[in-house]
MARFI-642151 format. One record per residue (C-alpha): y, z, x; residue in one letter; chain. Coordinates in Angstrom, 2 decimals. Last residue first. Layout:
// residues N
v,w,u,res,chain
Y,Z,X,A,A
...
//
This chain:
// residues 173
v,w,u,res,chain
-133.13,-5.23,113.10,R,A
-134.24,-1.34,113.04,S,A
-130.89,0.88,113.20,V,A
-131.07,4.33,114.52,P,A
-130.31,6.87,112.42,R,A
-127.01,8.61,111.91,A,A
-125.70,6.23,109.24,A,A
-128.19,7.30,106.89,V,A
-127.09,11.03,107.65,D,A
-123.00,10.65,107.30,L,A
-123.56,8.25,104.03,F,A
-125.89,11.32,102.54,P,A
-123.07,14.07,103.41,Q,A
-120.07,11.80,101.71,P,A
-117.21,10.27,102.99,L,A
-114.12,12.93,103.92,G,A
-112.97,11.15,107.02,Q,A
-112.55,7.43,108.37,V,A
-113.75,7.36,111.69,G,A
-114.14,3.75,112.80,L,A
-117.37,4.24,113.29,Q,A
-117.84,5.87,109.66,I,A
-116.21,3.07,108.07,L,A
-118.80,0.90,109.56,A,A
-122.14,2.77,108.70,R,A
-120.56,3.13,105.02,P,A
-119.59,-0.86,105.08,W,A
-122.93,-2.03,105.37,D,A
-121.72,-5.70,104.66,F,A
-122.87,-7.28,101.68,Q,A
-122.22,-10.77,101.26,D,A
-121.30,-13.34,98.33,W,A
-119.91,-16.93,99.29,H,A
-119.02,-20.29,97.16,E,A
-118.80,-23.74,98.25,H,A
-119.77,-24.18,101.88,L,A
-119.96,-27.81,102.40,Q,A
-122.29,-30.96,101.80,G,A
-121.40,-31.60,99.06,D,A
-121.98,-28.70,97.42,H,A
-123.97,-25.38,99.07,V,A
-124.44,-22.01,97.64,S,A
-123.60,-19.10,100.09,W,A
-125.16,-15.54,100.82,V,A
-124.10,-13.50,103.73,D,A
-125.65,-10.32,104.71,I,A
-123.97,-8.58,107.24,V,A
-125.16,-5.43,109.84,D,A
-122.91,-3.04,111.59,F,A
-121.72,-2.14,115.37,E,A
-118.39,-0.32,115.39,V,A
-116.76,1.10,118.62,R,A
-113.33,2.90,117.79,Q,A
-110.80,2.71,120.50,G,A
-108.43,4.93,118.38,R,A
-106.73,1.42,116.51,A,A
-105.68,2.73,113.03,P,A
-107.49,2.30,109.72,I,A
-105.71,0.03,107.35,G,A
-108.05,-2.77,106.67,L,A
-108.17,-3.15,111.04,F,A
-104.81,-1.30,112.69,P,A
-103.87,-3.82,115.04,A,A
-105.38,-3.74,118.66,G,A
-108.05,-1.57,120.24,T,A
-110.55,-1.45,117.43,L,A
-114.07,-2.16,119.36,T,A
-116.54,-4.61,118.43,G,A
-119.85,-5.73,117.05,T,A
-120.77,-7.53,113.88,W,A
-124.78,-8.32,113.41,T,A
-126.05,-10.83,111.84,W,A
-128.00,-12.26,108.57,R,A
-127.53,-15.24,107.18,T,A
-128.48,-17.09,103.44,V,A
-127.61,-20.68,102.84,V,A
-128.00,-22.21,99.27,R,A
-128.35,-25.60,98.23,D,A
-131.05,-27.53,99.51,T,A
-132.76,-24.52,100.41,T,A
-131.63,-21.77,103.56,A,A
-132.49,-19.02,105.21,F,A
-130.79,-17.97,108.79,V,A
-131.97,-14.61,110.94,D,A
-130.41,-12.73,113.61,H,A
-126.79,-14.23,114.44,L,A
-125.04,-11.97,116.49,I,A
-120.82,-11.83,116.00,F,A
-119.48,-10.20,118.86,R,A
-115.78,-8.73,118.41,S,A
-113.51,-8.18,121.68,D,A
-110.26,-8.39,120.09,P,A
-111.07,-6.07,117.57,M,A
-107.76,-5.23,115.20,S,A
-106.18,-8.87,116.28,Q,A
-109.53,-10.77,116.29,Y,A
-110.56,-9.88,112.90,I,A
-107.29,-10.29,111.48,V,A
-107.31,-14.25,113.36,P,A
-110.36,-14.09,110.61,I,A
-108.31,-13.44,107.17,F,A
-105.73,-17.09,107.42,D,A
-108.32,-19.40,108.12,I,A
-110.81,-17.80,105.64,L,A
-108.20,-17.78,102.96,G,A
-107.40,-20.84,103.83,Q,A
-110.51,-22.35,103.01,R,A
-110.21,-21.46,99.41,G,A
-109.54,-17.41,97.75,Q,A
-108.45,-14.36,99.85,P,A
-111.03,-12.21,101.81,V,A
-110.75,-8.22,101.25,L,A
-112.15,-9.31,97.72,P,A
-115.19,-10.52,98.97,N,A
-116.55,-12.89,96.22,H,A
-114.74,-16.13,97.48,Q,A
-115.04,-19.21,96.25,I,A
-114.08,-22.29,98.56,Y,A
-111.85,-24.88,96.76,G,A
-111.45,-26.47,100.44,T,A
-114.76,-26.77,100.66,A,A
-116.18,-25.00,104.34,V,A
-118.32,-27.22,107.10,I,A
-115.70,-29.77,108.43,R,A
-112.13,-27.88,107.67,N,A
-113.50,-24.42,108.92,L,A
-115.01,-25.89,112.26,I,A
-111.63,-27.81,113.08,R,A
-109.33,-24.47,111.65,V,A
-111.95,-22.55,113.94,R,A
-111.19,-24.81,117.11,E,A
-107.32,-24.62,116.33,E,A
-107.81,-20.46,115.99,Q,A
-109.40,-20.37,119.20,S,A
-111.69,-17.33,119.99,R,A
-114.54,-19.16,118.19,E,A
-117.70,-15.77,117.64,N,A
-117.42,-16.30,113.74,L,A
-117.67,-19.97,113.80,L,A
-120.39,-20.90,115.97,V,A
-122.71,-17.95,114.71,E,A
-122.22,-17.41,111.18,S,A
-120.49,-20.33,110.23,F,A
-122.48,-22.99,112.91,T,A
-125.68,-20.79,112.09,R,A
-125.13,-20.78,107.91,G,A
-124.10,-24.78,107.99,L,A
-127.10,-25.66,110.18,W,A
-129.67,-23.87,108.13,T,A
-127.71,-26.19,105.34,N,A
-128.38,-29.46,107.31,Y,A
-132.09,-28.86,108.11,A,A
-132.76,-27.33,104.38,V,A
-131.46,-31.05,103.14,S,A
-128.42,-31.24,100.78,G,A
-126.49,-33.39,103.47,P,A
-128.77,-35.53,105.84,P,A
-130.69,-33.55,108.82,G,A
-130.31,-32.18,112.15,P,A
-126.39,-31.49,111.62,P,A
-124.25,-31.86,115.03,E,A
-124.01,-29.32,117.67,T,A
-121.19,-26.95,117.91,M,A
-121.62,-25.27,121.49,R,A
-118.00,-27.01,122.22,T,A
-116.70,-24.80,119.27,A,A
-117.92,-21.64,120.37,A,A
-115.46,-21.96,123.42,S,A
-117.02,-22.84,127.28,P,A
-116.83,-19.81,129.48,P,A
-113.78,-19.42,131.80,T,A
-115.04,-19.93,134.87,P,A
-114.71,-16.72,137.05,M,A
//
């Protein structure tokens, strides 16, 4: 069976100039659909260098600051969950912001993830990212992960019953 092309080979050129809604939509799509699904670290770095500012401001305390923080963090995902997939649902953009909504799926079979040991736990949870855009690159980032659902799926014990109840409900995307 032939190897599928890398995600980077599917990266398109932006459909408009920097600062346009079309360009910022392209930034969000490229990050959440192309970059996150790219298996090659070399290609991820190439994409990150193009779309993320060097002084990237990260408001997720689990991820180090700057573009280099992303370069260092994304491999951790694949070391823990080699079958990770990121499914993009929506991209919303203005001339200085972009928002994506996506689902992360994977199986924890590798290195521990955030201190949680691998036992073959399957995860599927939703994420929303918000970025400010300056000079044609993602500049500042905020996110919301469905951590209760993810932690329950990863087998973390001791979460309050309301979280268990909500996580047991079907997801409507």
